N, C-alpha and C positions, 0 to 999 in steps of 0.2 A: 610725416611727411605727408603732403597728398597724393589721392590715389586716383590715375584717372584713366578710364577709358577709351581704346583708340580703335579707328579704323583705319586704315595706309592702304598704298598701292606701290605696290616696291618698283627696282629699277624694271624687272621681268614682267610686268603688268598683271601681276598676283595680288589680291586681294589678302590683307593681315588683319586680325583682331586679337585683342587682347586686353587686359590690363595691368598697371604697369605704376612703381610708385616714382614721382620725381618732386626738384625744389618747387616749380612752379611750371605754368602751363608754357610758357616761352620757352625757358631751358628747353622740356621736354618736343615742344617742336622743332628747336634750333637743332637737338638729337638725329630728328628722324629725316629733316632736312639735309642733314652733313650728313646721312647713309644714300642718299638720293630718294628718298622715298616722300611719294606726294600724300598728304595730308588731308583724308576726306572727312574724319568726324572726330574729334577733340574734346573731352568734357569730364569735368571734374566730380568724383562721385559724394553725393551726400554723406554727411556723418551714419548714417542707418545704413547706405549702400555700403561705406568705407565697412563699416562697424562688421558688416554679412559677410562681407570680401575678405575679410581681413583671418575672419572665424574659421569660413571654411578654407581658406591656406592652413593655418595653426592646425585646424583640426585632420585636415588630409597629412602633413608635415607627423602628426602622430600618430595614424593607424598604420597596423604589421597588416600587408597584404600576402597570403598563400605564399609559400615559397616553391611549388612546384607550379605558380601563375608566371609569376619572375622569371623562372628556368624557364618556361615555354616563350614567354614576352622575348628573353634575351638572347634564344637561339634561332627565331623569326627576324631580331634586326640583325644575327651575325650572317645570315641569310641572304639578306636585302642589301648590307654591306658588299655581300660578295658579289652580287648581281651589280655595283657600281652604283646605287640607288645613292643618295646624299643622305646624311645623318638626319637631317633634319626633318626631310623628307617621309624621311625610312622610320623615324619616332610617330609621325603623324599616321602613319599609315598602320602602324602596329598597335596605336593607341585606337583608332578607330576598328578595328576587331576585338580589342579586350572586353571581353564579356564582365568583368572584374571591373564594377565600379568606380573603385579606390584608386586602382591600377591604371583603366583611364584617365582619369582626371589629372592624377600628379602627371602623366607622360603627356598630356596636353600643357599644363605650368611649365613642364622644363623643355616641350617643344617653346614654349612661348619666349621662356628665356632664353636661349637659345638663339632665338632672332632678336634680339636685344643685345646678342656679342657673346654670353657665358659661352665656354665651353662646353660638352655633356656631362664630365666629371663634375663640375663648377656647380653647377645647375642640378647634378642629382643629389650631392652632398646637406641641399635644404630639406631630403625630406628621407631621414635616416631609418627609420622604417621603414620603407622600401627597399633603400639602395644604401647595402650596411657599409661602414669604411673600408671592407675588403676589394668589394666594387667598387667605390670611388676611387680608392688609390689604384687600383689596373687600369681603370678607363684612363686613370691620368699617366699612369706610364706608354697605355696605347697610345694615346694623344701625342705624347713627347716625342714616340719614337715611329711615329707615323702607322703603328700597325694595329689601329682599333679592328680590324675584323679580324684577327688572331686573339687577338685580348676576348671581345665578344666568345670566340668558339669556345676559350678557355673558361670566361666562364658561366657560360650554359652548358658544357661538360663539368664542370664542378658544381653546378649547384643540384643539376640531374642525379648524379653522384650522392650526394646529402640528400636529394628527395629518394631515393631508391634505399640509402640506406634506413632512414626513418619509416620508410614504409615497411621495410624488413621486420622493423624492431615492432613494429606496432603491430603489427599481422601474424606473429608468434608469441605475444601478449594478448592478443584479442580472446582466443576461447579459454586460456584457465582464465582471463577476468571473466568470462560470461561465467564460467562453470561459479566461482565467487559469488557472483553476483545471486546465482539463483541456488544454492549454497543457506546464504543467508534469507534469503525470502523464505524458504523451506523451512528452514528452522524457527525463522520469525514468526511464522504461520502458524507452525505445531506447538510453539510456546505462549501465543495471544490467541487462540482459538482454541485448540485441539485441549491441552493441558488442563487449563482451566474448571473445563466442566467433567475434565476426569476424577480430578482431586475437587469437585464440590459432590460427587458421586462418593468417591473414597470418606470423606466427613462424616457422608451419611447413613454410614453401613460403620459407622467408630469401630473404624480395626486397626492395630498395631501395624505398620509400613512398614516395606525393608528402605533399607537404608537410602540404596539408588531411589526411590520412588521419594523420600523424604527430598533427597537432592534436584531431583528433576521438580519437584512442585513449588519449590525453595526458587529456581532460578524462574521458574516462571512469573512466582508471583512477584519476583522484581522485576522481571521486562512488560509484565499487565501493568501493575500497580503503580511502581514508580517506575515508570519509561521516562516523564519529565525529570527527574533528577541523572537519571543516565546520559540523557544528550546534554544537562549542563556539566557532568561531570566531563562528557569526551569531549564537549563543546571548550570547557577551562582545557584539559590537556593540551587541543589543539593550537589556542591562544595560548599558553603556557610555552608551547614548544617552536610557537613561533616567533614568541620572544625574544625564546635560548638561539634561535639561529639567527636574529639581529646580529646578536653581539658577535664581539670578533673573534672570541675565543671561540663559542659555541659555531659559527659557520666552518672554522678551521675545523674542530673536530669531525662535525656532522660531512665534509666534504672528506676527510679521512675515509671517515668510515663507510663514506660507497663506495671506493675503491678497494677497498678492506674487508670487506665484510664478505662469508664465504658464499656460493657460490654467484653471488650476482656481482662484486665487485671486480671480480675481472674480467667481464663483460663492461662494465662503466668502464674498466681502464682503457682495454683496449678500444672501446668507442673515442674514447678523448685521443689514444694516443693514432687514430687513425684520422681523427678532424686534424691533428694537429700536422699529422705529415702530409695529407691530402689539400690542405689550406697553405702552406711552405711550398710545397713544390708550383701551385699554382700563381701565386704571387710572385717566385722568384722566375717562375718561366716567362712568365710575363714583364720582366724589367724590374720589379720593384725593387730597392735597395731593403738588405736584409736587416735592418736594425727597423726600419717600416715595417717589415714583413713580420717580425718578430712579436713588434706592439700589436698588429692586430691578430695575427694568430694565436695571442695571450687573453682577446676579447671574446676568440669563439668557441675555446677548447668547450667548458663548459665544468670545467671542476678547477679549483680553485687552489688545490695543491699543487696540480699540474701547471697551472696556469702562472703561481709564482716561481715555482721551479724555472719555466719558460723566461717569466721577467728577469731574474736572475742573469741566466744565459744570455741576454741581450747585456745588460750593465756588463760580463765578462767579456762579449765579446767588443766592447769598447776598448777595453784594456789588454786589446788584443791577441786576446785567445780566439780559438774554435772554437765550433759550435758543441764538438762531442764531447770535449772533454767537461765543462760543467753541467752539461745535462747528465753525464754519468755522475760526476759528484754530486748531482742532486738525491740520489737516490732510485726517484721516482720512473725512469727508463729502462725495462728490458734490454740486459746483454745486448741480443739481435739487434736492436734499434742501434744503441750506441757505435754495435759494429759497421750496420750497413751506412748509418751516415759520416761514420771515421771515412769508407772509404771512398765515399762519394765525394769529400772535402779533396780528397789523397789526386782522387782520379779525374777532380773537375766536371761529374759526373753527379752531383749532387739534386737536380731537379729530377732526374729521373730516375735517382734510388730511393729518392722519396714517394716517387709514384707506385716505384717498386710496392715498396712499405708500407703504402696506403692500401694498395690492392691488397695485398697479404693479406692484413691485418681487417679490410671488412669483408674478407671470406671468411673470417675465421670467426668474427662474431656473426658472422651466418649462420654456420656451421653453428655454433656456441648455443643461438640462440635454439635451432631444433631440437640439439640435446636435451635445455633446457625443458621447452615444450612437453618433449615425448618424457620426462620425467617428471614433469607439474601435473600432467593431467591424469594418470593415476593416483597421485598421492592426493589431489582434489577427492577423486571416487571414493578411492577408500578411505579419508576423512569425511565426507559427507554419509557414508555408510557407516562409519563406527560411528557417528553424531544421532542419525536415524534408530540403529541397531540400539543405541543406548536407551533412546527413547521410548524404545519399541519395551525393549526387556523390564525398564523400570513400570511400564505402564500393565503387562502381562504378568508378570509377577502376583501383584494384588489379585489378579483377578482370578490365576488360579488358588489362591488361599481362600478368598472368598466363595468361592467353588469346592473347596473338598472341608470348608467349615460349612456349608448350606449341608453335604453328602453327608 
C-alpha cells in the first residue's frame, strides 16, 4: 500500500502533518475532505523514502522504552486529563517533553494515528514494547467506560510500584555484586601475576614444596597458561545451559528451581506472587473482564510454573469455578494468598484484597532482601579473606622452610 505525507488544516484551523498509508491519492484526499479538512499538501513517498519510513516505524515498534520513563509519561498524561485537556493534545504535549527519543517518537506516531480516527488503545497496540498488553487492555476498558483519566491514574500507580520494586531488588544486590567482582579481580591478579613469579623462585631453589603450595601453583598454572581453555569450557558450559533452557523440560526445571532453591527461591516466589496480585487488582479495578485479566497476568508474572498455574485457573473459571479453588489445587500459592482471595470473592472486595496482598508481599520482599544483603555481605568478606589467607599461607610456608634450611 502506498505511503503518503500530508499537510492539512482541520476544522478549527490548526495545521496537521503526518505520514499515512492509503490505497490511492484520491482515496486519501476524499477521507480528509470527509473529515472537513482542507488539504494543503499531499505527496506519495518514493520507494527509498517509503522504505526508510517503514523501517523507522518497524524499528520503533520493537524498541523497549525504560519502565520508569513510561510511568512518568503515564502520570503526566493522567494529570493533563484531569485538567480537562483533550487526549490528543495531551499526548502531543507529553511527547514534546520526553527526553527519551524512542518514547517521544512513539507518542508522536500514536498521536498521528489518533488524528486519523484510531482510539488511544488501538494506536498503542502497534508498539507492544512500549505499551504492554496490560496497558492497552486497561486503556480500552477505560475508553469503553468513559474513565480514561482514572485508568491512567491506576496505570501510573501500578507502573511506579513496579519500578519501585525493581529498584529495591537492584539496590539490595548492588553491594554483594560489587564485592564479588572485587573478589574475582583480586584473586585473578594474584593467580596471574604474583603466584607465577613466586613459583619461579621456588623452582630455582629446587626444594620440596608443601601440599597447599603445590595446589596453589597448579591452579595458577592453569589460570595463567590455559586461560583460553578455561574460557572455551566456560563458554561451552554456558551454551549448553542455554540449549537446555530452550527445551520444554529444561525450561520447566529451571523455573521450578528458581522458586524452590534455598534462600533465593522464597524471594523469587514472593516477587512473582506480588506481581500477580498487583497486576490482577489493577486490571479488575479498571473494568477488564476476569478471563482477559488472567490472560494478561499470566504473561507478566515472570515464572513459568506460576504462569501455568494461572493459565489452568483461567480454564477452570471458564467451567464455572472460582479463582481461589484452582489456585489452591495448583499448590503454587501460599495458604494465606488463597484465603485472602477466597474472602475477597465472597465479600465482593476482590480488588482491594488483592491490593492488600500485593502491598504485604512487596514489603515482605523488601525485608527479605535487607536480611539477605545483611547475610551475604559478611559471607563474601569471609570468603575473600579465606581465599587470600590460603594464598598467603601457601606462599609463606615454603619461604619459612627456605629460611630454616639456610639457617
